C-alpha positions in Angstrom: 79.3 45.3 116.6 80.2 43.8 120.0 83.7 43.0 118.8 84.3 46.6 117.7 83.1 47.9 121.0 85.5 45.6 122.9 88.4 46.6 120.6 87.7 50.3 121.2 87.4 49.7 124.9 90.8 47.9 125.0 92.4 50.7 123.0 90.9 53.2 125.5 92.4 51.4 128.4 95.8 51.2 126.8 95.8 54.9 125.9 94.8 55.8 129.5 97.7 53.8 130.8 100.1 55.6 128.4 98.8 59.0 129.5 99.4 58.1 133.1 103.0 57.0 132.3 103.7 60.2 130.4 102.2 62.4 133.1 104.5 60.7 135.7 107.5 61.3 133.4 106.5 64.9 132.9 106.2 65.5 136.6 109.9 64.8 137.0 110.8 67.8 134.7 108.1 70.3 135.7 107.8 69.9 139.5 111.3 68.9 140.4 113.0 70.2 143.5 116.1 71.1 141.6 114.2 73.6 139.4 112.7 75.2 142.5 116.1 75.5 144.1 117.6 76.9 140.9 114.9 79.7 140.8 115.4 80.5 144.5 119.1 80.8 144.1 119.1 82.8 140.9 116.0 85.0 141.6 117.9 88.2 141.0 119.5 87.0 137.8 116.2 85.9 136.4 114.5 89.3 137.2 117.5 91.1 135.6 117.1 89.0 132.4 113.4 89.8 132.3 114.1 93.5 132.7 116.7 93.4 130.0 114.3 91.7 127.7 111.7 94.4 128.2 114.2 97.1 127.6 115.3 95.4 124.4 111.7 94.9 123.3 110.9 98.6 124.0 113.6 99.6 121.6 113.1 97.1 118.9 109.4 96.4 118.9 107.2 98.8 120.9 104.0 97.5 119.3 104.7 94.0 120.7 105.2 95.5 124.1 101.8 97.3 123.8 100.2 94.1 122.9 101.7 92.3 125.9 100.6 95.1 128.3 97.0 95.1 126.8 96.8 91.3 127.2 98.0 91.5 130.8 95.4 94.3 131.5 92.6 92.2 130.0 93.6 89.2 132.0 93.7 91.2 135.2 90.3 92.6 134.4 88.8 89.2 133.7 90.3 87.8 136.9 88.8 90.7 138.9 85.4 90.2 137.3 85.4 86.5 137.9 86.4 86.9 141.6 83.5 89.2 142.4 
């Protein structure tokens, strides 16, 4: 019984170390300065692409657009209720 506990404890420590390593590697890709600079430089292009996507969605699949808008409304409503 004691051996099993020690084995599980060691595995837990090893897995925690792996998680820390992976989180450090992930930070490079998600919080990098280069991605922030890219979005700052291409802000207009990104907004235009989003607007084009919504126009295309409106023509091809208006039901999906309604679903997106309803979800956004419910999220805003929840956020408002939680803040008060």
